[in-house]
C-alpha positions, -999 to +999 in steps of 0.1 A: +006+192+362+007+230+369+042+231+371+044+213+337+022+242+319+040+270+337+068+254+317+052+247+291+034+281+287+070+301+295+087+282+267+064+286+243+058+325+249+098+334+254+100+315+219+072+338+201+085+368+218+123+365+208+111+355+174+100+391+170+119+410+196+153+400+179+145+415+145+129+447+165+162+452+181+184+452+155+161+471+132+160+497+160+199+496+163+200+503+120+176+528+123+196+549+150+228+546+129+207+556+093+193+587+115+230+598+127+243+600+088+210+615+080+215+642+103+253+647+093+234+649+057+216+677+068+242+694+088+266+696+055+236+707+033+230+737+054+267+750+051+264+744+012+254+780+001+273+796+026+303+778+004+289+785-026+288+822-018+319+832+000+354+815+006+367+844+034+372+823+068+356+849+088+325+844+071+328+808+072+334+807+109+304+828+114+281+804+091+295+776+112+291+785+147+251+797+136+247+758+129+245+735+164+269+709+151+295+737+141+293+755+172+299+719+192+330+716+170+317+687+145+319+700+118+352+715+097+350+732+062+383+725+037+384+754+015+412+753-014+437+775-011+439+803-035+465+811-064+489+781-078+490+766-040+475+732-036+459+720-005+431+730+018+426+752+045+405+744+071+378+761+093+368+743+123+381+710+139+397+689+115+395+649+123+403+633+090+436+638+067+445+655+040+443+629+017+407+619+028+398+651+019+417+651-014+400+620-027+365+634-017+372+662-036+388+646-064+357+622-068+329+651-065+309+619-043+302+621-007+309+600+018+319+580+052+355+573+067+360+559+102+380+580+123+389+579+160+356+584+184+334+577+152+328+589+115+332+612+092+307+626+066+325+643+040+305+661+012+324+678-015+305+714-022+318+739-055+330+774-048+322+801-065+357+800-086+351+764-096+372+749-072+353+723-047+357+723-012+353+696+017+326+697+042+335+668+068+306+664+095+319+642+128+297+616+139+302+600+172+298+566+182+275+576+210+253+593+183+251+560+162+239+540+192+216+572+205+179+557+226+190+516+209+191+509+250+161+528+259+141+507+228+158+475+234+149+476+276+113+484+267+110+454+242+120+438+269+096+446+296+072+440+268+085+405+260+084+402+301+047+413+301+037+390+277+055+358+293+036+366+332+000+372+312+009+341+292+015+322+325-015+338+346-036+324+317-016+291+322-025+292+360-060+295+357-063+270+334-039+245+353-062+254+381-092+238+371-073+207+360-057+203+383-085+211+411-105+181+392-077+158+393-071+162+431-105+163+440-106+125+418-076+115+439-091+128+470-120+108+468-103+074+449-077+078+486-113+080+509-130+053+487-100+031+497-097+041+533-128+025+535-160+059+528-180+050+507-202+078+510-178+100+487-184+109+454-166+136+432-188+169+418-184+177+384-172+212+385-186+228+349-151+245+342-128+212+344-115+193+311-145+172+296-122+143+301-121+148+337-160+150+339-163+120+323-137+099+349-157+116+378-188+102+362-174+069+361-160+071+397-192+080+413-214+053+391-185+023+402-184+037+442-226+038+436-220+000+421-198-005+451-223+001+478-248-017+460-229-051+460-217-044+495-254-037+506-267-065+483-240-088+504-248-079+539-284-090+532-270-121+517-248-130+548-276-120+575-300-143+556-283-171+554-274-170+587-304-162+600-318-194+578-292-217+599-313-207+630-340-232+623-318-262+622-293-256+645-323-254+669-332-290+655-297-300+665-297-281+698-328-302+706-316-335+691-279-333+713-300-329+743-315-362+740-285-381+731-281-385+765-244-385+781-212-396+773-183-376+757-195-385+719-227-366+734-211-339+751-185-329+726-218-331+702-233-302+724-205-287+727-199-283+686-237-269+686-231-243+709-201-230+693-217-231+660-250-211+677-221-184+686-208-183+657-243-174+633-248-148+659-215-131+658-219-131+619-252-118+625-241-089+646-212-082+626-233-077+593-261-055+613-231-033+626-217-026+591-251-025+575-253+006+600-244+033+575-228+038+545-188+038+547-192+023+580-164+002+593-168-036+606-178-046+642-162-032+669-126-038+677-122-068+695-103-073+728-074-097+726-068-137+743-047-159+763-030-179+731-020-205+750-052-211+765-071-209+739-047-236+722-051-260+755-084-260+751-092-269+716-060-295+715-083-307+748-113-307+725-099-321+690-080-349+716-114-369+719-114-377+684-080-377+685-083-411+704-112-425+686-090-424+654-058-435+670-041-405+665-007-401+690-003-364+695+014-339+719+011-301+729+041-282+739+050-248+751+013-238+762+017-235+799+029-200+802+001-168+793+005-155+759-013-126+753-022-115+712-045-092+700-069-116+683-103-124+697-104-161+711-129-169+690-109-159+657-078-177+672-098-211+678-113-211+644-079-208+630-067-239+650-100-258+642-095-249+606-056-265+612-065-293+629-095-301+613-074-301+578-049-328+602-081-350+608-095-344+572-066-354+548-043-377+569-051-414+574-065-424+607-035-430+625-014-398+621+006-386+641+002-349+651+015-325+673+009-283+687+040-266+693+042-230+713+073-210+707+069-175+726+095-151+708+101-114+720+074-096+699+051-126+698+042-163+694+049-185+671+025-219+669+034-247+646+010-274+638+027-307+626+016-340+613+032-370+596+007-372+567+017-369+532+022-333+531+011-305+507+024-310+470+019-268+461+023-251+495+018-215+477-011-228+464-027-238+494-025-202+508-048-191+482-083-181+492-103-209+475-073-231+456-083-264+472-119-257+467-125-284+442-096-309+458-112-336+483-141-319+490-123-285+507-137-254+504-100-240+501-111-213+528-095-231+558-063-215+553-074-184+540-089-177+578-053-186+594-037-165+569-061-134+580-056-137+616-017-138+613-016-110+597-044-092+615-016-087+640+014-080+615+020-117+613+025-142+585+019-179+582+042-208+562+037-239+553+065-267+548+075-301+555+073-310+594+098-328+614+072-356+617+073-362+575+042-344+565+030-305+566+038-283+591+017-244+594+038-220+611+016-194+626+030-161+642+016-139+660+025-104+673+017-089+701+012-055+690-013-047+656+006-034+624-009-012+603+003-030+574+003-066+572+036-084+570+043-099+533+033-137+532+066-152+531+073-183+508+069-218+520+099-231+535+112-271+534 
């Protein structure tokens, strides 16, 4: 912005300066020319009385020597010859021809004529015997332009000074504007990076529009802080309210006795309690200070171990519903930078969708493929498939369909993108849906773009 202001200011000031300085330069040149011709007329006028008194060559030579231009050889006197002879006798250094002298004497009017190295001013003067003599004053070309170069340099200096002054003024104005804009941009960047305490100072010297923008930004940041605080309080309240029904469920599960169903129920209740405790701890950690980050960074886990554990958990329900299933590729350990609880929640979301949205008896499989930079987990089923895979990956898109919340695949997507991986939904070899989750060994600063569903 400052560069643009500099360019505009320089362009405008230069045009204004040229609009005044070019005519002034031409006027200075014409003034110097007129001054040279006027000086020649004055020199001729000083010798006119001498010609009117005498035409003696010696007297005229002394008269020429008494003048500055005459002594410098710039003046010549053309005196008509005496008797019956025609023509002129010349005293001094002659530069014009006899024809020009004769024409000037005949016309009786002064004038200029071009000669080598400049101009000659001819002034007719009547002598004592009624004849006409001619005074010749030479005007060199250097005399016509004397002082013009100096005047032009002075005018150019004035123009440059005006441009520099205008640039300095524009710099002061641009500093105020650019400084306010930079503060607003820096605050916006800091807010985008999670610093909720950042605010834009409203400087008095900044433009009114930028002050209004700063005030709007500060109001927006305050509202974001209030909304986040309200969200944290609501999440903490809801999580805490779940403690009472969870306690009742845990007591009831303890009284179920022995058996696979009872053990699975107790395991599910314990897992639910752990998830609620984790939510409460995360909310309290984020609420410690405005702009604080979320829960501390979690360590990674062995993806193969987590997958085996969740497959074993869901196998009991699969046997109850008569679902054939298989697990492949989870024999060797695979480390991924994802907390075990998050990866387990993602697997539960995918397997839960299989049990919830496919008929009983539908087969499914879990395949784990290790790659050079991570691991690929495939959850496939033989169900009817997903009509719109792109819509299924949008958060909350299926909230009104079959009692779904529309958050399951979004949980899977966020877990994958936290490592720099991605999620794709397509058609499986079993004929139904295939969900492909790619997890990378190292976290990526920028999540990978979501790929289109493959068929």
